[in-house]
Biotite code that builds the C-alpha atoms (Angstrom):
import biotite.structure as struc

atoms = struc.array([
    struc.Atom([3.028, -16.648, -0.170], chain_id="A", res_id=1, res_name="MET", atom_name="CA", element="C"),
    struc.Atom([-0.080, -14.544, 0.229], chain_id="A", res_id=2, res_name="ALA", atom_name="CA", element="C"),
    struc.Atom([0.125, -11.456, -1.710], chain_id="A", res_id=3, res_name="ASP", atom_name="CA", element="C"),
    struc.Atom([-2.591, -9.313, -1.169], chain_id="A", res_id=4, res_name="ILE", atom_name="CA", element="C"),
    struc.Atom([-4.202, -6.835, -3.219], chain_id="A", res_id=5, res_name="VAL", atom_name="CA", element="C"),
    struc.Atom([-5.268, -2.985, -2.235], chain_id="A", res_id=6, res_name="VAL", atom_name="CA", element="C"),
    struc.Atom([-7.411, -0.454, -3.794], chain_id="A", res_id=7, res_name="THR", atom_name="CA", element="C"),
    struc.Atom([-6.474, 3.974, -4.295], chain_id="A", res_id=8, res_name="ILE", atom_name="CA", element="C"),
    struc.Atom([-9.972, 5.591, -3.492], chain_id="A", res_id=9, res_name="PRO", atom_name="CA", element="C"),
    struc.Atom([-9.542, 8.425, -7.150], chain_id="A", res_id=10, res_name="LYS", atom_name="CA", element="C"),
    struc.Atom([-9.964, 11.391, -3.335], chain_id="A", res_id=11, res_name="ARG", atom_name="CA", element="C"),
    struc.Atom([-6.953, 9.376, -2.313], chain_id="A", res_id=12, res_name="GLU", atom_name="CA", element="C"),
    struc.Atom([-4.092, 8.695, -6.039], chain_id="A", res_id=13, res_name="ILE", atom_name="CA", element="C"),
    struc.Atom([-3.408, 12.018, -5.530], chain_id="A", res_id=14, res_name="LYS", atom_name="CA", element="C"),
    struc.Atom([-1.224, 12.168, -2.163], chain_id="A", res_id=15, res_name="ASN", atom_name="CA", element="C"),
    struc.Atom([-0.432, 8.435, -3.516], chain_id="A", res_id=16, res_name="PHE", atom_name="CA", element="C"),
    struc.Atom([1.294, 10.071, -5.958], chain_id="A", res_id=17, res_name="GLU", atom_name="CA", element="C"),
    struc.Atom([3.226, 12.425, -3.905], chain_id="A", res_id=18, res_name="LYS", atom_name="CA", element="C"),
    struc.Atom([4.211, 10.130, -1.056], chain_id="A", res_id=19, res_name="GLU", atom_name="CA", element="C"),
    struc.Atom([5.390, 7.706, -4.237], chain_id="A", res_id=20, res_name="LEU", atom_name="CA", element="C"),
    struc.Atom([7.472, 11.262, -5.390], chain_id="A", res_id=21, res_name="ILE", atom_name="CA", element="C"),
    struc.Atom([9.204, 11.484, -1.954], chain_id="A", res_id=22, res_name="ASP", atom_name="CA", element="C"),
    struc.Atom([10.237, 7.546, -1.912], chain_id="A", res_id=23, res_name="LEU", atom_name="CA", element="C"),
    struc.Atom([11.802, 7.793, -4.517], chain_id="A", res_id=24, res_name="GLU", atom_name="CA", element="C"),
    struc.Atom([13.568, 11.190, -3.546], chain_id="A", res_id=25, res_name="LYS", atom_name="CA", element="C"),
    struc.Atom([15.029, 9.129, -0.256], chain_id="A", res_id=26, res_name="ASP", atom_name="CA", element="C"),
    struc.Atom([15.297, 5.397, 0.230], chain_id="A", res_id=27, res_name="ASP", atom_name="CA", element="C"),
    struc.Atom([15.061, 5.776, 3.584], chain_id="A", res_id=28, res_name="SER", atom_name="CA", element="C"),
    struc.Atom([11.662, 6.702, 3.819], chain_id="A", res_id=29, res_name="LEU", atom_name="CA", element="C"),
    struc.Atom([9.207, 3.580, 4.065], chain_id="A", res_id=30, res_name="LEU", atom_name="CA", element="C"),
    struc.Atom([5.389, 3.631, 3.707], chain_id="A", res_id=31, res_name="LYS", atom_name="CA", element="C"),
    struc.Atom([2.740, 2.738, 5.467], chain_id="A", res_id=32, res_name="TYR", atom_name="CA", element="C"),
    struc.Atom([-0.842, 1.120, 4.220], chain_id="A", res_id=33, res_name="TYR", atom_name="CA", element="C"),
    struc.Atom([-2.982, 1.035, 7.307], chain_id="A", res_id=34, res_name="LYS", atom_name="CA", element="C"),
    struc.Atom([-6.020, -1.907, 5.973], chain_id="A", res_id=35, res_name="VAL", atom_name="CA", element="C"),
    struc.Atom([-8.960, -2.786, 7.596], chain_id="A", res_id=36, res_name="SER", atom_name="CA", element="C"),
    struc.Atom([-7.873, -5.224, 9.863], chain_id="A", res_id=37, res_name="SER", atom_name="CA", element="C"),
    struc.Atom([-4.929, -8.234, 9.733], chain_id="A", res_id=38, res_name="LYS", atom_name="CA", element="C"),
    struc.Atom([-4.194, -10.105, 6.898], chain_id="A", res_id=39, res_name="PRO", atom_name="CA", element="C"),
    struc.Atom([-2.912, -12.859, 8.997], chain_id="A", res_id=40, res_name="THR", atom_name="CA", element="C"),
    struc.Atom([-1.256, -14.605, 5.870], chain_id="A", res_id=41, res_name="LYS", atom_name="CA", element="C"),
    struc.Atom([0.551, -12.478, 4.809], chain_id="A", res_id=42, res_name="LEU", atom_name="CA", element="C"),
    struc.Atom([4.205, -11.634, 5.638], chain_id="A", res_id=43, res_name="LYS", atom_name="CA", element="C"),
    struc.Atom([7.467, -9.885, 5.559], chain_id="A", res_id=44, res_name="ILE", atom_name="CA", element="C"),
    struc.Atom([9.085, -10.868, 1.831], chain_id="A", res_id=45, res_name="GLY", atom_name="CA", element="C"),
    struc.Atom([5.312, -10.920, 0.940], chain_id="A", res_id=46, res_name="ASP", atom_name="CA", element="C"),
    struc.Atom([3.901, -8.535, -1.859], chain_id="A", res_id=47, res_name="SER", atom_name="CA", element="C"),
    struc.Atom([2.005, -5.870, -2.148], chain_id="A", res_id=48, res_name="ILE", atom_name="CA", element="C"),
    struc.Atom([-0.395, -4.588, -4.970], chain_id="A", res_id=49, res_name="TYR", atom_name="CA", element="C"),
    struc.Atom([-2.395, -1.333, -5.502], chain_id="A", res_id=50, res_name="PHE", atom_name="CA", element="C"),
    struc.Atom([-5.008, -0.270, -7.846], chain_id="A", res_id=51, res_name="CYS", atom_name="CA", element="C"),
    struc.Atom([-5.478, 2.847, -9.368], chain_id="A", res_id=52, res_name="LEU", atom_name="CA", element="C"),
    struc.Atom([-8.608, 3.907, -11.322], chain_id="A", res_id=53, res_name="ASP", atom_name="CA", element="C"),
    struc.Atom([-9.857, 0.175, -11.388], chain_id="A", res_id=54, res_name="ASN", atom_name="CA", element="C"),
    struc.Atom([-5.716, -0.859, -13.399], chain_id="A", res_id=55, res_name="LYS", atom_name="CA", element="C"),
    struc.Atom([-2.999, -2.658, -11.074], chain_id="A", res_id=56, res_name="ILE", atom_name="CA", element="C"),
    struc.Atom([-0.241, 0.106, -11.546], chain_id="A", res_id=57, res_name="ARG", atom_name="CA", element="C"),
    struc.Atom([2.557, -0.812, -8.470], chain_id="A", res_id=58, res_name="PHE", atom_name="CA", element="C"),
    struc.Atom([3.875, -3.208, -6.139], chain_id="A", res_id=59, res_name="LYS", atom_name="CA", element="C"),
    struc.Atom([5.850, -3.178, -3.435], chain_id="A", res_id=60, res_name="ALA", atom_name="CA", element="C"),
    struc.Atom([7.814, -5.271, -0.989], chain_id="A", res_id=61, res_name="ASP", atom_name="CA", element="C"),
    struc.Atom([6.169, -6.258, 2.203], chain_id="A", res_id=62, res_name="VAL", atom_name="CA", element="C"),
    struc.Atom([8.781, -5.153, 5.862], chain_id="A", res_id=63, res_name="GLU", atom_name="CA", element="C"),
    struc.Atom([6.736, -4.969, 7.798], chain_id="A", res_id=64, res_name="ASP", atom_name="CA", element="C"),
    struc.Atom([2.989, -5.544, 9.308], chain_id="A", res_id=65, res_name="LEU", atom_name="CA", element="C"),
    struc.Atom([2.000, -3.576, 12.533], chain_id="A", res_id=66, res_name="ASP", atom_name="CA", element="C"),
    struc.Atom([-0.057, -2.162, 14.928], chain_id="A", res_id=67, res_name="TYR", atom_name="CA", element="C"),
    struc.Atom([0.583, 1.447, 15.142], chain_id="A", res_id=68, res_name="ILE", atom_name="CA", element="C"),
    struc.Atom([-1.399, 3.534, 17.800], chain_id="A", res_id=69, res_name="GLU", atom_name="CA", element="C"),
    struc.Atom([-1.632, 7.628, 16.544], chain_id="A", res_id=70, res_name="MET", atom_name="CA", element="C"),
    struc.Atom([0.013, 7.583, 12.609], chain_id="A", res_id=71, res_name="PHE", atom_name="CA", element="C"),
    struc.Atom([1.030, 10.804, 10.757], chain_id="A", res_id=72, res_name="GLN", atom_name="CA", element="C"),
    struc.Atom([2.735, 10.831, 7.174], chain_id="A", res_id=73, res_name="CYS", atom_name="CA", element="C"),
    struc.Atom([5.702, 13.342, 6.689], chain_id="A", res_id=74, res_name="GLU", atom_name="CA", element="C"),
    struc.Atom([4.936, 13.630, 3.864], chain_id="A", res_id=75, res_name="THR", atom_name="CA", element="C"),
    struc.Atom([0.860, 14.666, 3.905], chain_id="A", res_id=76, res_name="THR", atom_name="CA", element="C"),
    struc.Atom([1.252, 16.060, 7.386], chain_id="A", res_id=77, res_name="GLY", atom_name="CA", element="C"),
    struc.Atom([-1.968, 13.937, 7.664], chain_id="A", res_id=78, res_name="ARG", atom_name="CA", element="C"),
    struc.Atom([-3.596, 12.124, 10.778], chain_id="A", res_id=79, res_name="GLN", atom_name="CA", element="C"),
    struc.Atom([-4.106, 8.643, 10.430], chain_id="A", res_id=80, res_name="TRP", atom_name="CA", element="C"),
    struc.Atom([-6.318, 6.812, 13.282], chain_id="A", res_id=81, res_name="GLU", atom_name="CA", element="C"),
    struc.Atom([-4.807, 3.972, 15.556], chain_id="A", res_id=82, res_name="SER", atom_name="CA", element="C"),
    struc.Atom([-5.329, -0.090, 13.265], chain_id="A", res_id=83, res_name="GLY", atom_name="CA", element="C"),
    struc.Atom([-2.930, -2.831, 11.326], chain_id="A", res_id=84, res_name="THR", atom_name="CA", element="C"),
    struc.Atom([-0.725, -0.848, 8.791], chain_id="A", res_id=85, res_name="HIS", atom_name="CA", element="C"),
    struc.Atom([1.025, -2.964, 5.779], chain_id="A", res_id=86, res_name="VAL", atom_name="CA", element="C"),
    struc.Atom([4.498, -1.634, 6.401], chain_id="A", res_id=87, res_name="ILE", atom_name="CA", element="C"),
    struc.Atom([6.544, -1.184, 2.723], chain_id="A", res_id=88, res_name="CYS", atom_name="CA", element="C"),
    struc.Atom([9.070, -0.455, 0.763], chain_id="A", res_id=89, res_name="ASN", atom_name="CA", element="C"),
    struc.Atom([11.016, -0.915, -2.923], chain_id="A", res_id=90, res_name="ASN", atom_name="CA", element="C"),
    struc.Atom([8.695, -0.253, -4.932], chain_id="A", res_id=91, res_name="PHE", atom_name="CA", element="C"),
    struc.Atom([7.902, -0.187, -8.924], chain_id="A", res_id=92, res_name="SER", atom_name="CA", element="C"),
    struc.Atom([5.770, -0.402, -12.305], chain_id="A", res_id=93, res_name="PRO", atom_name="CA", element="C"),
    struc.Atom([3.173, -3.003, -12.709], chain_id="A", res_id=94, res_name="VAL", atom_name="CA", element="C"),
    struc.Atom([3.890, -3.348, -16.912], chain_id="A", res_id=95, res_name="LYS", atom_name="CA", element="C"),
    struc.Atom([0.346, -4.447, -18.141], chain_id="A", res_id=96, res_name="ASP", atom_name="CA", element="C"),
    struc.Atom([-1.102, -4.393, -14.375], chain_id="A", res_id=97, res_name="GLY", atom_name="CA", element="C"),
    struc.Atom([-3.953, -6.684, -14.546], chain_id="A", res_id=98, res_name="LYS", atom_name="CA", element="C"),
    struc.Atom([-7.842, -4.646, -14.740], chain_id="A", res_id=99, res_name="VAL", atom_name="CA", element="C"),
    struc.Atom([-9.717, -4.860, -11.770], chain_id="A", res_id=100, res_name="ILE", atom_name="CA", element="C"),
    struc.Atom([-12.903, -3.280, -10.429], chain_id="A", res_id=101, res_name="LYS", atom_name="CA", element="C"),
    struc.Atom([-11.768, -1.658, -7.145], chain_id="A", res_id=102, res_name="GLY", atom_name="CA", element="C"),
    struc.Atom([-13.233, -2.868, -3.661], chain_id="A", res_id=103, res_name="PHE", atom_name="CA", element="C"),
    struc.Atom([-12.292, -1.262, -0.178], chain_id="A", res_id=104, res_name="GLN", atom_name="CA", element="C"),
    struc.Atom([-10.207, -3.406, 2.047], chain_id="A", res_id=105, res_name="GLY", atom_name="CA", element="C"),
    struc.Atom([-7.627, -5.597, 0.889], chain_id="A", res_id=106, res_name="PHE", atom_name="CA", element="C"),
    struc.Atom([-8.133, -8.869, -1.282], chain_id="A", res_id=107, res_name="ARG", atom_name="CA", element="C"),
    struc.Atom([-5.426, -12.074, -1.266], chain_id="A", res_id=108, res_name="TYR", atom_name="CA", element="C"),
    struc.Atom([-3.740, -11.779, -4.681], chain_id="A", res_id=109, res_name="LYS", atom_name="CA", element="C"),
    struc.Atom([-5.466, -14.384, -7.117], chain_id="A", res_id=110, res_name="TRP", atom_name="CA", element="C"),
    struc.Atom([-3.730, -14.526, -10.175], chain_id="A", res_id=111, res_name="TRP", atom_name="CA", element="C"),
])
């Protein structure tokens, strides 16, 4: 298992929360998270942890990992450039999440 951790930038937290609301309403929706490079150790069934405001707050299951050409978010309408996306579902809050300093890119889970 090679879970990854990503940070949601402060300017994106409201969009992230909107997406979570839509995911709760329709469990057929998936969350796409663009990463800077392909996490080679990450496999389907692993987890992705989301850091917001310097604390791990959410966890989701990795359903797929794929290079996607130009992607438009159904919730925000934003257009994303081509790149590697972690496709995830089954979001859940993380109780007593680890306090960490935010960072760019992704890291493999270290705890």
